[in-house]
All heavy atoms as TSV, in Angstrom:
chain	resi	resn	atom	element	x	y	z
A	1	MET	N	N	-31.684	39.438	21.387
A	1	MET	CA	C	-31.497	38.383	20.423
A	1	MET	C	C	-30.320	38.727	19.510
A	1	MET	O	O	-30.235	39.835	19.007
A	1	MET	CB	C	-32.756	38.245	19.588
A	1	MET	CG	C	-32.994	36.925	19.043
A	1	MET	SD	S	-34.719	36.935	18.618
A	1	MET	CE	C	-34.866	35.711	17.505
A	2	ALA	N	N	-29.431	37.771	19.295
A	2	ALA	CA	C	-28.248	38.026	18.476
A	2	ALA	C	C	-28.596	37.960	16.997
A	2	ALA	O	O	-29.212	37.012	16.531
A	2	ALA	CB	C	-27.184	37.002	18.804
A	3	VAL	N	N	-28.198	39.001	16.279
A	3	VAL	CA	C	-28.454	39.093	14.845
A	3	VAL	C	C	-27.147	39.510	14.173
A	3	VAL	O	O	-26.461	40.400	14.663
A	3	VAL	CB	C	-29.549	40.151	14.553
A	3	VAL	CG1	C	-29.781	40.290	13.063
A	3	VAL	CG2	C	-30.840	39.783	15.256
A	4	PRO	N	N	-26.761	38.861	13.053
A	4	PRO	CA	C	-25.528	39.273	12.382
A	4	PRO	C	C	-25.627	40.687	11.831
A	4	PRO	O	O	-26.669	41.089	11.321
A	4	PRO	CB	C	-25.359	38.261	11.261
A	4	PRO	CG	C	-26.571	37.426	11.233
A	4	PRO	CD	C	-27.385	37.716	12.440
A	5	LYS	N	N	-24.518	41.446	11.934
A	5	LYS	CA	C	-24.517	42.825	11.441
A	5	LYS	C	C	-24.450	42.878	9.925
A	5	LYS	O	O	-24.990	43.787	9.321
A	5	LYS	CB	C	-23.329	43.585	12.019
A	5	LYS	CG	C	-23.539	43.972	13.446
A	5	LYS	CD	C	-22.521	44.980	13.871
A	5	LYS	CE	C	-22.799	45.358	15.299
A	5	LYS	NZ	N	-22.647	46.749	15.565
A	6	LYS	N	N	-23.720	41.937	9.320
A	6	LYS	CA	C	-23.545	41.954	7.873
A	6	LYS	C	C	-23.857	40.580	7.290
A	6	LYS	O	O	-23.729	39.562	7.964
A	6	LYS	CB	C	-22.094	42.301	7.528
A	6	LYS	CG	C	-21.631	43.602	8.132
A	6	LYS	CD	C	-21.110	44.504	7.084
A	6	LYS	CE	C	-20.725	45.805	7.771
A	6	LYS	NZ	N	-20.441	46.846	6.925
A	7	LYS	N	N	-24.237	40.570	6.024
A	7	LYS	CA	C	-24.517	39.314	5.329
A	7	LYS	C	C	-23.212	38.553	5.102
A	7	LYS	O	O	-22.201	39.137	4.729
A	7	LYS	CB	C	-25.161	39.637	3.986
A	7	LYS	CG	C	-25.487	38.426	3.153
A	7	LYS	CD	C	-26.118	38.828	1.832
A	7	LYS	CE	C	-26.376	37.607	0.991
A	7	LYS	NZ	N	-26.977	37.958	-0.294
A	8	THR	N	N	-23.236	37.253	5.322
A	8	THR	CA	C	-22.075	36.420	5.051
A	8	THR	C	C	-21.979	36.189	3.542
A	8	THR	O	O	-22.962	35.807	2.904
A	8	THR	CB	C	-22.204	35.066	5.764
A	8	THR	OG1	O	-22.493	35.288	7.135
A	8	THR	CG2	C	-20.934	34.273	5.661
A	9	SER	N	N	-20.811	36.434	2.975
A	9	SER	CA	C	-20.642	36.316	1.532
A	9	SER	C	C	-20.729	34.860	1.075
A	9	SER	O	O	-20.553	33.927	1.862
A	9	SER	CB	C	-19.292	36.892	1.105
A	9	SER	OG	O	-18.252	36.094	1.610
A	10	LYS	N	N	-20.989	34.679	-0.222
A	10	LYS	CA	C	-21.082	33.330	-0.781
A	10	LYS	C	C	-19.753	32.601	-0.659
A	10	LYS	O	O	-19.716	31.408	-0.386
A	10	LYS	CB	C	-21.486	33.402	-2.250
A	10	LYS	CG	C	-22.912	33.850	-2.464
A	10	LYS	CD	C	-23.200	33.951	-3.945
A	10	LYS	CE	C	-24.560	34.567	-4.169
A	10	LYS	NZ	N	-24.808	34.822	-5.600
A	11	SER	N	N	-18.641	33.316	-0.884
A	11	SER	CA	C	-17.337	32.657	-0.822
A	11	SER	C	C	-17.014	32.193	0.592
A	11	SER	O	O	-16.417	31.126	0.775
A	11	SER	CB	C	-16.234	33.587	-1.338
A	11	SER	OG	O	-16.135	34.731	-0.520
A	12	LYS	N	N	-17.390	32.962	1.583
A	12	LYS	CA	C	-17.149	32.574	2.977
A	12	LYS	C	C	-17.969	31.328	3.333
A	12	LYS	O	O	-17.468	30.390	3.940
A	12	LYS	CB	C	-17.515	33.732	3.900
A	12	LYS	CG	C	-17.324	33.452	5.362
A	12	LYS	CD	C	-15.864	33.369	5.698
A	12	LYS	CE	C	-15.679	33.214	7.190
A	12	LYS	NZ	N	-14.285	32.999	7.538
A	13	THR	N	N	-19.238	31.320	2.935
A	13	THR	CA	C	-20.106	30.179	3.208
A	13	THR	C	C	-19.611	28.935	2.493
A	13	THR	O	O	-19.538	27.857	3.081
A	13	THR	CB	C	-21.541	30.486	2.750
A	13	THR	OG1	O	-21.969	31.691	3.366
A	13	THR	CG2	C	-22.496	29.370	3.112
A	14	ARG	N	N	-19.246	29.076	1.216
A	14	ARG	CA	C	-18.806	27.925	0.434
A	14	ARG	C	C	-17.468	27.384	0.905
A	14	ARG	O	O	-17.258	26.177	0.911
A	14	ARG	CB	C	-18.749	28.301	-1.039
A	14	ARG	CG	C	-20.137	28.488	-1.618
A	14	ARG	CD	C	-20.105	29.007	-3.020
A	14	ARG	NE	N	-21.459	29.230	-3.500
A	14	ARG	CZ	C	-21.764	29.974	-4.544
A	14	ARG	NH1	N	-20.807	30.571	-5.242
A	14	ARG	NH2	N	-23.019	30.130	-4.916
A	15	SER	N	N	-16.568	28.266	1.316
A	15	SER	CA	C	-15.273	27.781	1.798
A	15	SER	C	C	-15.429	27.055	3.125
A	15	SER	O	O	-14.715	26.092	3.405
A	15	SER	CB	C	-14.280	28.928	1.942
A	15	SER	OG	O	-14.653	29.779	3.000
A	16	ARG	N	N	-16.375	27.491	3.948
A	16	ARG	CA	C	-16.630	26.802	5.217
A	16	ARG	C	C	-17.217	25.415	4.964
A	16	ARG	O	O	-16.845	24.443	5.606
A	16	ARG	CB	C	-17.578	27.655	6.073
A	16	ARG	CG	C	-17.753	27.131	7.477
A	16	ARG	CD	C	-18.571	28.055	8.342
A	16	ARG	NE	N	-19.890	28.297	7.799
A	16	ARG	CZ	C	-20.333	29.482	7.372
A	16	ARG	NH1	N	-19.556	30.549	7.406
A	16	ARG	NH2	N	-21.549	29.611	6.895
A	17	ARG	N	N	-18.113	25.303	4.008
A	17	ARG	CA	C	-18.713	24.011	3.691
A	17	ARG	C	C	-17.725	23.092	2.997
A	17	ARG	O	O	-17.761	21.874	3.168
A	17	ARG	CB	C	-19.936	24.209	2.801
A	17	ARG	CG	C	-21.098	24.819	3.535
A	17	ARG	CD	C	-22.278	25.053	2.620
A	17	ARG	NE	N	-23.353	25.707	3.352
A	17	ARG	CZ	C	-24.384	26.301	2.782
A	17	ARG	NH1	N	-24.484	26.336	1.467
A	17	ARG	NH2	N	-25.319	26.868	3.508
A	18	ALA	N	N	-16.847	23.661	2.180
A	18	ALA	CA	C	-15.893	22.860	1.406
A	18	ALA	C	C	-14.786	22.275	2.271
A	18	ALA	O	O	-14.064	21.392	1.815
A	18	ALA	CB	C	-15.287	23.700	0.300
A	19	SER	N	N	-14.638	22.738	3.490
A	19	SER	CA	C	-13.567	22.212	4.337
A	19	SER	C	C	-13.792	20.741	4.679
A	19	SER	O	O	-12.845	20.029	5.018
A	19	SER	CB	C	-13.452	23.030	5.617
A	19	SER	OG	O	-14.590	22.847	6.429
A	20	ALA	N	N	-15.018	20.250	4.572
A	20	ALA	CA	C	-15.325	18.854	4.865
A	20	ALA	C	C	-15.171	17.968	3.635
A	20	ALA	O	O	-15.347	16.758	3.721
A	20	ALA	CB	C	-16.745	18.726	5.409
A	21	TRP	N	N	-14.834	18.544	2.473
A	21	TRP	CA	C	-14.748	17.773	1.237
A	21	TRP	C	C	-13.332	17.332	0.900
A	21	TRP	O	O	-13.059	16.919	-0.219
A	21	TRP	CB	C	-15.266	18.584	0.055
A	21	TRP	CG	C	-16.687	18.998	0.169
A	21	TRP	CD1	C	-17.634	18.519	1.020
A	21	TRP	CD2	C	-17.328	20.000	-0.608
A	21	TRP	NE1	N	-18.827	19.150	0.825
A	21	TRP	CE2	C	-18.661	20.075	-0.170
A	21	TRP	CE3	C	-16.910	20.840	-1.621
A	21	TRP	CZ2	C	-19.573	20.956	-0.727
A	21	TRP	CZ3	C	-17.819	21.717	-2.166
A	21	TRP	CH2	C	-19.134	21.775	-1.724
A	22	LYS	N	N	-12.409	17.399	1.826
A	22	LYS	CA	C	-11.020	17.079	1.544
A	22	LYS	C	C	-10.885	15.602	1.159
A	22	LYS	O	O	-11.485	14.737	1.773
A	22	LYS	CB	C	-10.154	17.361	2.762
A	22	LYS	CG	C	-10.082	18.817	3.111
A	22	LYS	CD	C	-9.295	19.014	4.383
A	22	LYS	CE	C	-9.384	20.451	4.817
A	22	LYS	NZ	N	-8.908	20.641	6.180
A	23	LEU	N	N	-10.081	15.347	0.154
A	23	LEU	CA	C	-9.814	13.979	-0.264
A	23	LEU	C	C	-8.695	13.411	0.587
A	23	LEU	O	O	-7.732	14.099	0.904
A	23	LEU	CB	C	-9.407	13.938	-1.738
A	23	LEU	CG	C	-10.469	14.349	-2.729
A	23	LEU	CD1	C	-9.892	14.321	-4.140
A	23	LEU	CD2	C	-11.657	13.419	-2.654
A	24	GLN	N	N	-8.807	12.146	0.938
A	24	GLN	CA	C	-7.777	11.496	1.722
A	24	GLN	C	C	-7.059	10.467	0.867
A	24	GLN	O	O	-7.623	9.918	-0.084
A	24	GLN	CB	C	-8.393	10.810	2.943
A	24	GLN	CG	C	-9.004	11.784	3.914
A	24	GLN	CD	C	-9.627	11.062	5.096
A	24	GLN	OE1	O	-9.741	9.850	5.095
A	24	GLN	NE2	N	-10.037	11.815	6.088
A	25	MET	N	N	-5.831	10.203	1.226
A	25	MET	CA	C	-5.054	9.202	0.517
A	25	MET	C	C	-5.647	7.819	0.800
A	25	MET	O	O	-6.001	7.521	1.934
A	25	MET	CB	C	-3.616	9.261	0.995
A	25	MET	CG	C	-2.671	8.459	0.181
A	25	MET	SD	S	-1.003	8.828	0.688
A	25	MET	CE	C	-0.125	7.758	-0.383
A	26	PRO	N	N	-5.797	6.971	-0.236
A	26	PRO	CA	C	-6.370	5.648	0.004
A	26	PRO	C	C	-5.460	4.815	0.901
A	26	PRO	O	O	-4.235	4.984	0.875
A	26	PRO	CB	C	-6.476	5.035	-1.390
A	26	PRO	CG	C	-5.530	5.799	-2.229
A	26	PRO	CD	C	-5.453	7.167	-1.641
A	27	PRO	N	N	-6.028	3.903	1.677
A	27	PRO	CA	C	-5.194	3.087	2.569
A	27	PRO	C	C	-4.296	2.145	1.776
A	27	PRO	O	O	-4.624	1.742	0.662
A	27	PRO	CB	C	-6.213	2.310	3.396
A	27	PRO	CG	C	-7.451	2.301	2.582
A	27	PRO	CD	C	-7.440	3.576	1.792
A	28	ARG	N	N	-3.164	1.832	2.355
A	28	ARG	CA	C	-2.202	0.941	1.711
A	28	ARG	C	C	-1.857	-0.206	2.648
A	28	ARG	O	O	-1.810	-0.043	3.853
A	28	ARG	CB	C	-0.907	1.681	1.368
A	28	ARG	CG	C	-1.071	2.765	0.343
A	28	ARG	CD	C	-1.243	2.159	-1.012
A	28	ARG	NE	N	-1.511	3.216	-1.983
A	28	ARG	CZ	C	-1.857	2.979	-3.210
A	28	ARG	NH1	N	-2.004	1.750	-3.626
A	28	ARG	NH2	N	-2.087	3.957	-4.039
A	29	SER	N	N	-1.627	-1.360	2.079
A	29	SER	CA	C	-1.111	-2.497	2.828
A	29	SER	C	C	0.018	-3.104	2.007
A	29	SER	O	O	0.221	-2.759	0.849
A	29	SER	CB	C	-2.210	-3.519	3.095
A	29	SER	OG	O	-2.664	-4.076	1.888
A	30	ILE	N	N	0.742	-4.014	2.600
A	30	ILE	CA	C	1.878	-4.634	1.932
A	30	ILE	C	C	1.500	-6.063	1.549
A	30	ILE	O	O	0.945	-6.809	2.356
A	30	ILE	CB	C	3.112	-4.622	2.846
A	30	ILE	CG1	C	3.526	-3.172	3.091
A	30	ILE	CG2	C	4.248	-5.412	2.246
A	30	ILE	CD1	C	4.631	-3.008	4.088
A	31	CYS	N	N	1.801	-6.426	0.334
A	31	CYS	CA	C	1.524	-7.781	-0.147
A	31	CYS	C	C	2.458	-8.746	0.580
A	31	CYS	O	O	3.680	-8.562	0.561
A	31	CYS	CB	C	1.747	-7.848	-1.658
A	31	CYS	SG	S	1.538	-9.502	-2.346
A	32	PRO	N	N	1.907	-9.780	1.218
A	32	PRO	CA	C	2.774	-10.724	1.929
A	32	PRO	C	C	3.626	-11.582	0.990
A	32	PRO	O	O	4.647	-12.116	1.391
A	32	PRO	CB	C	1.794	-11.583	2.721
A	32	PRO	CG	C	0.497	-11.443	2.021
A	32	PRO	CD	C	0.497	-10.103	1.371
A	33	ARG	N	N	3.229	-11.685	-0.261
A	33	ARG	CA	C	3.950	-12.530	-1.218
A	33	ARG	C	C	5.167	-11.813	-1.815
A	33	ARG	O	O	6.269	-12.332	-1.777
A	33	ARG	CB	C	2.983	-12.925	-2.334
A	33	ARG	CG	C	3.575	-13.815	-3.361
A	33	ARG	CD	C	3.291	-15.233	-3.020
A	33	ARG	NE	N	3.763	-16.069	-4.106
A	33	ARG	CZ	C	4.143	-17.310	-3.937
A	33	ARG	NH1	N	4.059	-17.862	-2.755
A	33	ARG	NH2	N	4.566	-18.003	-4.950
A	34	CYS	N	N	4.944	-10.580	-2.348
A	34	CYS	CA	C	6.035	-9.886	-3.039
A	34	CYS	C	C	6.543	-8.658	-2.284
A	34	CYS	O	O	7.595	-8.131	-2.617
A	34	CYS	CB	C	5.605	-9.490	-4.444
A	34	CYS	SG	S	4.261	-8.299	-4.492
A	35	GLY	N	N	5.779	-8.166	-1.296
A	35	GLY	CA	C	6.238	-7.035	-0.496
A	35	GLY	C	C	5.932	-5.667	-1.073
A	35	GLY	O	O	6.346	-4.658	-0.510
A	36	ASN	N	N	5.209	-5.594	-2.186
A	36	ASN	CA	C	4.851	-4.301	-2.771
A	36	ASN	C	C	3.609	-3.732	-2.104
A	36	ASN	O	O	2.793	-4.466	-1.546
A	36	ASN	CB	C	4.594	-4.447	-4.275
A	36	ASN	CG	C	5.877	-4.621	-5.040
A	36	ASN	OD1	O	6.877	-3.982	-4.743
A	36	ASN	ND2	N	5.856	-5.502	-6.025
A	37	ALA	N	N	3.451	-2.411	-2.192
A	37	ALA	CA	C	2.278	-1.753	-1.620
A	37	ALA	C	C	1.066	-1.993	-2.512
A	37	ALA	O	O	1.176	-1.986	-3.740
A	37	ALA	CB	C	2.532	-0.266	-1.477
A	38	LYS	N	N	-0.082	-2.231	-1.879
A	38	LYS	CA	C	-1.328	-2.426	-2.619
A	38	LYS	C	C	-2.480	-1.959	-1.740
A	38	LYS	O	O	-2.310	-1.743	-0.545
A	38	LYS	CB	C	-1.518	-3.898	-3.001
A	38	LYS	CG	C	-1.734	-4.814	-1.810
A	38	LYS	CD	C	-2.019	-6.217	-2.272
A	38	LYS	CE	C	-2.551	-7.072	-1.154
A	38	LYS	NZ	N	-3.919	-6.816	-0.761
A	39	THR	N	N	-3.657	-1.794	-2.331
A	39	THR	CA	C	-4.819	-1.444	-1.526
A	39	THR	C	C	-5.344	-2.697	-0.839
A	39	THR	O	O	-5.275	-3.796	-1.406
A	39	THR	CB	C	-5.939	-0.821	-2.390
A	39	THR	OG1	O	-6.221	-1.709	-3.463
A	39	THR	CG2	C	-5.530	0.525	-2.943
A	40	PRO	N	N	-5.859	-2.575	0.375
A	40	PRO	CA	C	-6.332	-3.761	1.091
A	40	PRO	C	C	-7.528	-4.430	0.396
A	40	PRO	O	O	-8.321	-3.765	-0.255
A	40	PRO	CB	C	-6.752	-3.225	2.455
A	40	PRO	CG	C	-6.293	-1.839	2.541
A	40	PRO	CD	C	-5.950	-1.376	1.181
A	41	HIS	N	N	-7.643	-5.722	0.541
A	41	HIS	CA	C	-8.753	-6.531	0.014
A	41	HIS	C	C	-8.839	-6.491	-1.510
A	41	HIS	O	O	-9.923	-6.585	-2.083
A	41	HIS	CB	C	-10.099	-6.095	0.615
A	41	HIS	CG	C	-10.091	-6.034	2.095
A	41	HIS	ND1	N	-10.035	-7.144	2.896
A	41	HIS	CD2	C	-10.109	-4.971	2.941
A	41	HIS	CE1	C	-10.025	-6.779	4.157
A	41	HIS	NE2	N	-10.055	-5.473	4.222
A	42	THR	N	N	-7.690	-6.365	-2.178
A	42	THR	CA	C	-7.656	-6.397	-3.639
A	42	THR	C	C	-6.514	-7.296	-4.084
A	42	THR	O	O	-5.620	-7.620	-3.323
A	42	THR	CB	C	-7.428	-4.991	-4.253
A	42	THR	OG1	O	-6.209	-4.466	-3.740
A	42	THR	CG2	C	-8.573	-4.063	-3.954
A	43	VAL	N	N	-6.564	-7.689	-5.344
A	43	VAL	CA	C	-5.504	-8.512	-5.916
A	43	VAL	C	C	-4.260	-7.654	-6.076
A	43	VAL	O	O	-4.333	-6.500	-6.478
A	43	VAL	CB	C	-5.955	-9.066	-7.285
A	43	VAL	CG1	C	-4.854	-9.868	-7.942
A	43	VAL	CG2	C	-7.201	-9.897	-7.137
A	44	CYS	N	N	-3.097	-8.231	-5.772
A	44	CYS	CA	C	-1.831	-7.514	-5.939
A	44	CYS	C	C	-1.564	-7.345	-7.431
A	44	CYS	O	O	-1.636	-8.306	-8.203
A	44	CYS	CB	C	-0.693	-8.280	-5.272
A	44	CYS	SG	S	0.915	-7.490	-5.466
A	45	GLY	N	N	-1.248	-6.148	-7.850
A	45	GLY	CA	C	-0.993	-5.877	-9.256
A	45	GLY	C	C	0.345	-6.384	-9.744
A	45	GLY	O	O	0.560	-6.560	-10.944
A	46	GLU	N	N	1.261	-6.633	-8.827
A	46	GLU	CA	C	2.597	-7.082	-9.204
A	46	GLU	C	C	2.670	-8.600	-9.362
A	46	GLU	O	O	3.248	-9.097	-10.318
A	46	GLU	CB	C	3.614	-6.628	-8.154
A	46	GLU	CG	C	3.739	-5.120	-8.046
A	46	GLU	CD	C	4.293	-4.495	-9.310
A	46	GLU	OE1	O	5.215	-5.082	-9.910
A	46	GLU	OE2	O	3.796	-3.425	-9.701
A	47	CYS	N	N	2.122	-9.342	-8.400
A	47	CYS	CA	C	2.257	-10.808	-8.457
A	47	CYS	C	C	0.936	-11.522	-8.761
A	47	CYS	O	O	0.941	-12.700	-9.096
A	47	CYS	CB	C	2.847	-11.330	-7.154
A	47	CYS	SG	S	1.846	-11.023	-5.683
A	48	GLY	N	N	-0.213	-10.834	-8.658
A	48	GLY	CA	C	-1.496	-11.444	-8.998
A	48	GLY	C	C	-2.086	-12.333	-7.924
A	48	GLY	O	O	-3.021	-13.077	-8.183
A	49	TRP	N	N	-1.571	-12.272	-6.705
A	49	TRP	CA	C	-2.048	-13.123	-5.620
A	49	TRP	C	C	-3.075	-12.393	-4.779
A	49	TRP	O	O	-3.039	-11.175	-4.617
A	49	TRP	CB	C	-0.889	-13.542	-4.726
A	49	TRP	CG	C	-0.107	-14.674	-5.292
A	49	TRP	CD1	C	0.666	-14.652	-6.420
A	49	TRP	CD2	C	-0.020	-15.995	-4.769
A	49	TRP	NE1	N	1.236	-15.878	-6.622
A	49	TRP	CE2	C	0.834	-16.730	-5.625
A	49	TRP	CE3	C	-0.566	-16.628	-3.670
A	49	TRP	CZ2	C	1.145	-18.050	-5.415
A	49	TRP	CZ3	C	-0.244	-17.948	-3.453
A	49	TRP	CH2	C	0.588	-18.651	-4.327
A	50	TYR	N	N	-4.018	-13.158	-4.221
A	50	TYR	CA	C	-4.993	-12.658	-3.250
A	50	TYR	C	C	-5.380	-13.795	-2.325
A	50	TYR	O	O	-5.789	-14.862	-2.787
A	50	TYR	CB	C	-6.237	-12.097	-3.946
A	50	TYR	CG	C	-7.272	-11.573	-2.987
A	50	TYR	CD1	C	-7.035	-10.428	-2.240
A	50	TYR	CD2	C	-8.480	-12.221	-2.798
A	50	TYR	CE1	C	-7.966	-9.940	-1.348
A	50	TYR	CE2	C	-9.424	-11.742	-1.920
A	50	TYR	CZ	C	-9.165	-10.606	-1.188
A	50	TYR	OH	O	-10.087	-10.131	-0.302
A	51	ARG	N	N	-5.190	-13.612	-1.044
A	51	ARG	CA	C	-5.525	-14.608	-0.019
A	51	ARG	C	C	-4.911	-15.972	-0.302
A	51	ARG	O	O	-5.607	-16.991	-0.410
A	51	ARG	CB	C	-7.027	-14.744	0.141
A	51	ARG	CG	C	-7.652	-13.523	0.745
A	51	ARG	CD	C	-9.004	-13.858	1.282
A	51	ARG	NE	N	-9.572	-12.720	1.980
A	51	ARG	CZ	C	-10.617	-12.784	2.750
A	51	ARG	NH1	N	-11.239	-13.928	2.920
A	51	ARG	NH2	N	-11.073	-11.720	3.354
A	52	ASP	N	N	-3.620	-16.020	-0.437
A	52	ASP	CA	C	-2.845	-17.253	-0.566
A	52	ASP	C	C	-3.166	-18.077	-1.815
A	52	ASP	O	O	-3.051	-19.303	-1.803
A	52	ASP	CB	C	-3.041	-18.140	0.677
A	52	ASP	CG	C	-2.656	-17.421	1.946
A	52	ASP	OD1	O	-1.725	-16.597	1.888
A	52	ASP	OD2	O	-3.286	-17.669	2.989
A	53	ARG	N	N	-3.575	-17.437	-2.891
A	53	ARG	CA	C	-3.751	-18.158	-4.154
A	53	ARG	C	C	-3.614	-17.200	-5.317
A	53	ARG	O	O	-3.824	-15.993	-5.179
A	53	ARG	CB	C	-5.104	-18.868	-4.226
A	53	ARG	CG	C	-6.288	-17.971	-4.125
A	53	ARG	CD	C	-7.560	-18.817	-3.950
A	53	ARG	NE	N	-8.647	-17.986	-3.518
A	53	ARG	CZ	C	-9.662	-17.630	-4.299
A	53	ARG	NH1	N	-9.714	-18.036	-5.541
A	53	ARG	NH2	N	-10.622	-16.876	-3.836
A	54	VAL	N	N	-3.279	-17.743	-6.484
A	54	VAL	CA	C	-3.119	-16.924	-7.697
A	54	VAL	C	C	-4.507	-16.653	-8.263
A	54	VAL	O	O	-5.285	-17.569	-8.495
A	54	VAL	CB	C	-2.253	-17.667	-8.744
A	54	VAL	CG1	C	-2.162	-16.831	-10.017
A	54	VAL	CG2	C	-0.880	-17.937	-8.201
A	55	VAL	N	N	-4.805	-15.377	-8.461
A	55	VAL	CA	C	-6.096	-14.995	-9.024
A	55	VAL	C	C	-5.927	-14.506	-10.444
A	55	VAL	O	O	-6.737	-14.800	-11.324
A	55	VAL	CB	C	-6.751	-13.898	-8.139
A	55	VAL	CG1	C	-8.080	-13.472	-8.712
A	55	VAL	CG2	C	-6.921	-14.385	-6.720
A	56	VAL	N	N	-4.841	-13.769	-10.696
A	56	VAL	CA	C	-4.575	-13.214	-12.022
A	56	VAL	C	C	-3.170	-13.617	-12.441
A	56	VAL	O	O	-2.222	-13.500	-11.663
A	56	VAL	CB	C	-4.682	-11.664	-11.987
A	56	VAL	CG1	C	-4.376	-11.071	-13.343
A	56	VAL	CG2	C	-6.035	-11.229	-11.513
A	57	GLU	N	N	-3.027	-14.111	-13.644
A	57	GLU	CA	C	-1.696	-14.444	-14.165
A	57	GLU	C	C	-1.032	-13.156	-14.633
A	57	GLU	O	O	-1.555	-12.466	-15.508
A	57	GLU	CB	C	-1.803	-15.435	-15.334
A	57	GLU	CG	C	-2.261	-16.801	-14.926
A	57	GLU	CD	C	-1.230	-17.539	-14.075
A	57	GLU	OE1	O	-0.014	-17.305	-14.259
A	57	GLU	OE2	O	-1.647	-18.336	-13.228
A	58	VAL	N	N	0.099	-12.840	-14.041
A	58	VAL	CA	C	0.819	-11.608	-14.402
A	58	VAL	C	C	2.099	-11.964	-15.098
A	58	VAL	O	O	2.790	-12.860	-14.790
A	58	VAL	CB	C	1.117	-10.767	-13.145
A	58	VAL	CG1	C	1.849	-9.492	-13.515
A	58	VAL	CG2	C	-0.173	-10.438	-12.431
């Protein structure tokens, strides 16, 4: 039966678990009205449009 020779340190265990916690850059899309980058399914911060209509007056 396989048994580890030495105890795994806390830092080794935590660094292995933390590898799955990486933050990713949020997705970006281009506003069809003004051409600026924005997050998908949100109102454009530059022109205030969402789905072919004005939602926010900018």
